Each structure stands twice: as structure tokens, then as C-alpha cells.
C-alpha positions as CSV (number, residue, x, y, z in Angstrom):
1,M,0.0,0.0,0.0
2,A,2.8,2.4,0.9
3,E,4.6,1.8,-2.4
4,S,1.3,2.2,-4.4
5,M,0.6,5.5,-2.6
6,K,4.1,6.8,-3.3
7,I,3.7,5.9,-7.0
8,A,0.3,7.6,-7.1
9,G,1.9,10.9,-5.9
10,Y,1.1,11.1,-2.2
11,S,3.6,12.7,0.2
12,A,1.7,12.1,3.5
13,V,-1.0,9.7,4.9
14,A,-3.1,9.7,8.0
15,L,-3.1,6.3,9.6
16,T,-6.2,5.1,11.4
17,L,-5.0,2.4,13.7
18,P,-6.7,0.5,16.5
19,T,-6.5,2.4,19.7
20,G,-5.2,-0.6,21.6
21,L,-2.4,-1.4,19.2
22,L,1.0,-1.8,21.0
23,Q,3.3,1.1,20.5
24,D,6.0,-1.0,18.9
25,R,3.5,-2.1,16.2
26,V,2.5,1.5,15.6
27,V,6.2,2.4,15.2
28,F,6.7,-0.5,12.8
29,I,3.7,0.4,10.6
30,R,4.8,4.0,10.4
31,H,8.3,3.0,9.5
32,I,6.9,1.0,6.5
33,F,5.5,4.3,5.1
34,T,8.4,6.5,5.9
35,S,10.7,4.0,4.3
36,A,8.7,4.5,1.1
37,G,9.1,8.3,1.4
38,I,5.6,9.0,2.8
39,E,5.2,11.0,6.0
40,T,2.6,9.7,8.5
41,V,0.3,11.2,11.1
42,L,-2.0,9.3,13.5
43,R,-5.8,9.6,13.0
44,T,-8.6,8.4,15.2
45,D,-12.2,7.9,13.9
46,L,-14.8,8.4,16.7
47,A,-18.3,7.1,16.3
48,P,-20.2,8.3,19.4
49,T,-23.9,7.7,19.8
50,S,-24.5,10.6,22.2
51,R,-23.3,14.1,23.0
52,T,-21.9,12.9,26.4
53,E,-19.9,10.1,24.8
54,L,-18.5,12.4,22.1
55,L,-17.2,14.9,24.7
56,R,-15.7,12.0,26.8
57,L,-13.9,10.6,23.7
58,L,-12.6,14.0,22.7
59,R,-11.1,14.6,26.2
60,R,-9.4,11.2,26.0
61,Y,-8.1,11.1,22.4
62,R,-7.5,14.8,21.3
63,S,-4.0,15.0,22.8
64,L,-3.0,11.5,21.6
65,C,-3.7,11.9,17.9
66,D,-2.8,14.3,15.1
67,V,-6.2,14.1,13.4
68,V,-9.5,13.6,15.1
69,A,-12.4,12.6,12.9
70,V,-16.0,12.0,14.0
71,K,-18.5,9.7,12.2
72,C,-21.8,11.5,12.7
73,T,-24.4,8.8,13.6
74,N,-27.3,11.1,14.6
75,E,-28.3,14.7,14.5
76,A,-27.4,15.5,18.1
77,T,-23.8,14.3,17.9
78,A,-23.4,15.9,14.4
79,R,-24.3,19.3,15.8
80,V,-21.8,19.0,18.6
81,A,-19.0,17.6,16.4
82,C,-19.5,20.5,13.8
83,R,-19.2,23.1,16.5
84,D,-16.4,21.7,18.6
85,R,-13.0,23.1,17.6
86,R,-11.3,19.9,18.8
87,V,-12.9,18.0,15.9
88,D,-10.9,18.3,12.7
89,V,-13.1,16.3,10.3
90,V,-16.7,15.1,10.3
91,F,-18.1,12.5,8.0
92,F,-21.4,10.8,7.3
93,D,-22.4,7.3,6.2
94,P,-24.5,7.5,3.0
95,R,-26.4,4.4,4.2
96,N,-27.5,6.1,7.4
97,H,-30.8,7.8,6.8
98,K,-31.0,9.2,10.4
99,V,-28.6,12.1,9.7
100,R,-27.1,13.7,6.7
101,F,-24.9,16.8,6.0
102,N,-27.4,19.6,5.6
103,H,-27.5,23.4,5.5
104,S,-27.9,23.7,9.3
105,L,-24.8,21.6,9.9
106,A,-22.8,23.3,7.2
107,G,-23.5,26.6,8.9
108,L,-22.1,25.3,12.2
109,L,-19.1,23.5,10.8
110,R,-15.7,24.8,12.1
111,G,-13.6,21.9,10.9
112,A,-13.9,20.1,7.5
113,V,-16.4,17.7,6.1
114,E,-15.0,14.5,4.5
115,F,-16.4,12.7,1.5
116,N,-15.2,9.1,1.2
117,L,-15.5,8.1,-2.4
118,I,-14.8,4.4,-2.0
119,A,-18.3,3.5,-3.4
120,A,-17.6,5.5,-6.6
121,L,-14.1,4.1,-6.9
122,Q,-15.4,0.5,-6.7
123,G,-17.6,1.1,-9.7
124,Q,-20.9,1.0,-7.8
125,T,-23.7,2.8,-9.5
126,N,-26.1,3.1,-6.6
127,S,-28.2,6.1,-7.5
128,N,-29.1,6.9,-3.9
129,F,-25.4,7.2,-3.0
130,I,-24.6,9.3,-6.0
131,S,-27.6,11.6,-5.4
132,R,-26.9,12.1,-1.7
133,T,-23.2,12.7,-2.1
134,S,-23.8,15.2,-4.9
135,K,-26.4,17.1,-2.9
136,E,-24.1,17.2,0.2
137,M,-21.2,18.4,-1.9
138,G,-23.4,21.1,-3.3
139,I,-24.3,22.2,0.2
140,S,-20.6,22.3,1.2
141,S,-19.8,24.4,-1.9
142,E,-22.7,26.8,-1.1
143,H,-21.4,27.4,2.5
144,K,-17.7,27.4,1.4
145,N,-16.9,24.7,3.9
146,R,-13.5,23.1,3.9
147,V,-13.7,19.7,2.3
148,V,-11.4,16.6,2.7
149,L,-11.6,14.0,-0.1
150,S,-10.5,10.4,0.6
151,S,-10.7,7.3,-1.6
152,G,-11.3,4.9,1.2
153,C,-9.1,2.4,-0.5
154,T,-8.5,-0.9,1.3
155,S,-6.0,-2.5,-1.0
156,P,-3.1,-1.4,-3.3
157,E,-5.2,-2.1,-6.4
158,M,-7.8,0.5,-5.2
159,T,-5.2,3.3,-4.8
160,R,-6.0,6.3,-6.9
161,A,-4.0,9.5,-7.5
162,P,-5.1,12.7,-5.9
163,S,-6.0,14.1,-9.3
164,Q,-8.3,11.2,-10.0
165,I,-10.1,11.6,-6.7
166,A,-10.5,15.4,-7.3
167,A,-11.9,14.6,-10.8
168,I,-14.5,12.2,-9.3
169,A,-15.6,14.9,-6.8
170,D,-15.8,17.5,-9.5
171,A,-18.0,15.1,-11.5
172,L,-20.3,14.6,-8.5
173,G,-20.9,18.3,-8.1
174,L,-18.1,19.8,-5.9
175,S,-16.5,22.9,-7.3
176,L,-13.2,22.4,-9.1
177,E,-11.4,24.6,-6.6
178,Q,-12.8,22.7,-3.6
179,S,-12.0,19.4,-5.2
180,R,-8.3,20.3,-5.7
181,L,-8.0,21.8,-2.2
182,G,-9.7,18.7,-0.8
183,V,-6.7,16.5,-1.8
184,S,-4.0,19.0,-1.0
185,K,-4.1,22.2,1.0
186,V,-7.1,21.3,3.3
187,P,-5.7,18.0,4.7
188,E,-2.2,19.5,4.8
189,G,-3.5,22.5,6.8
190,I,-5.2,20.2,9.4
191,I,-2.0,18.3,10.0
192,L,0.1,21.5,10.3
193,R,-2.3,23.2,12.6
194,N,-2.4,20.2,14.9
195,L,1.3,19.8,15.0
196,D,1.4,23.5,16.0
197,R,-1.1,22.8,18.7
198,R,1.1,20.2,20.2
199,S,4.1,22.5,20.4
200,R,5.4,23.9,23.7
201,E,4.6,27.4,22.6
202,Y,0.8,26.8,22.0
203,I,-1.6,28.0,24.6
204,E,-5.0,28.2,22.8
205,E,-6.4,29.2,19.4
206,G,-4.6,32.4,18.4
207,V,-2.4,32.5,21.5
208,K,1.3,31.4,21.7
209,V,4.2,31.9,24.1
210,I,7.0,33.7,22.3
211,L,10.3,32.5,23.7
212,S,13.0,35.2,23.6
213,K,16.5,34.3,22.6
214,A,19.2,34.6,25.2
215,R,21.7,37.3,24.4
């Protein structure tokens, strides 16, 4: 997978690993990618079923991971996830009819919304998936939300170049600019911002300690 992603043109990847994985295994997996010339950051995907659970998980994992994503399983958790600055990315399951990315959530969103294009890349032609994804992309464009595009590939054969993923998003209705940014500047910005948050100088959003150099 690492070699395929390097050939496809990727320079960094967010690894979603089991939270209980031993540290030496985490180091080993990251080494595989860095050996192929790909930087790695750690990502966690939270799937809370209530507001209380979401807040508890954020307190536990925010400081441990470079990227925090939330799978919105219902309207209540989606509203909290969209408002909370600790959440980098929200995403929705197209098969879940209880909640979907709408104008109300787009107006609350402080992070980015992720569109996983695995179904399209697998060649599925489910009209409901295509219709829903296209509508939600249109909403994100209207509200000028930050968008992250992912292929959702689970094997080397499914790896697609960033330009291919952007082209699919463009065909589904996302603006060309958002499509390009969704595979480049937006995910890069999330990573850089969180690395900055974990530095010694960071206090809170917009506040840093400036260390003076000794004379």
C-alpha cells in the first residue's frame, strides 16, 4: 500500500490504527510508510452515539492523535461535532438515513467535512449514493466549507491518484477549486495546525508563548 501510494503521488498519509495497538507495532507500521518516502500522522475515527460520549472521547483522544475525525451517527452528535474546535473532520455514512450533511450543519461547521469516495471508486452505480453525495457536496460548496476528499481504498489495487479523486468529486458536483484543495491544502492545513497545537509554545487558538532568545 505504501509503495502504491508513493507511485500515485502522495507525500503524507493519516493512519487510522486500532487504539489498543501496541506502541512497537505503531512504530513498525509508520516505518513502512516513511521508508517508502511518505510522512505519517495518526488519526482516530470516533463514532459516538450521544453528546456525552463524544465529549468524553474528545477529552481522551484529542491529545493523543494528530487528526480527530467524527463519524456522525445522529443529528445530536453531528451538531456538537460540527461546533467543537477539537474536531478536525466530520463524515457521514451515506447508508445512514437518520442524519445527513445539511445546510444547518454546514453553517455550524468549524472543521472540515470529509467525503469518502470508495463506493464510486469501486464502480458502484447506486443512484441513492450518488444523489446524496452530490447534494451534500453542493451544500458544502454553497457554504464554502472546507472539504477533505478520501478514496477509502483498502488494497493497493484500489489506490487512486489525488488528481483522480478530485476529478470524481468534480463530476459529482463539488466545485473544481474545492476538489483540488480537498486532496492537498485542506488536509495539509489540518495536519500542520495540529502539529502546531502540540508544540510547547501553543496556549490556545490564536495564543502562543514567544520565547525570547538569550543574548
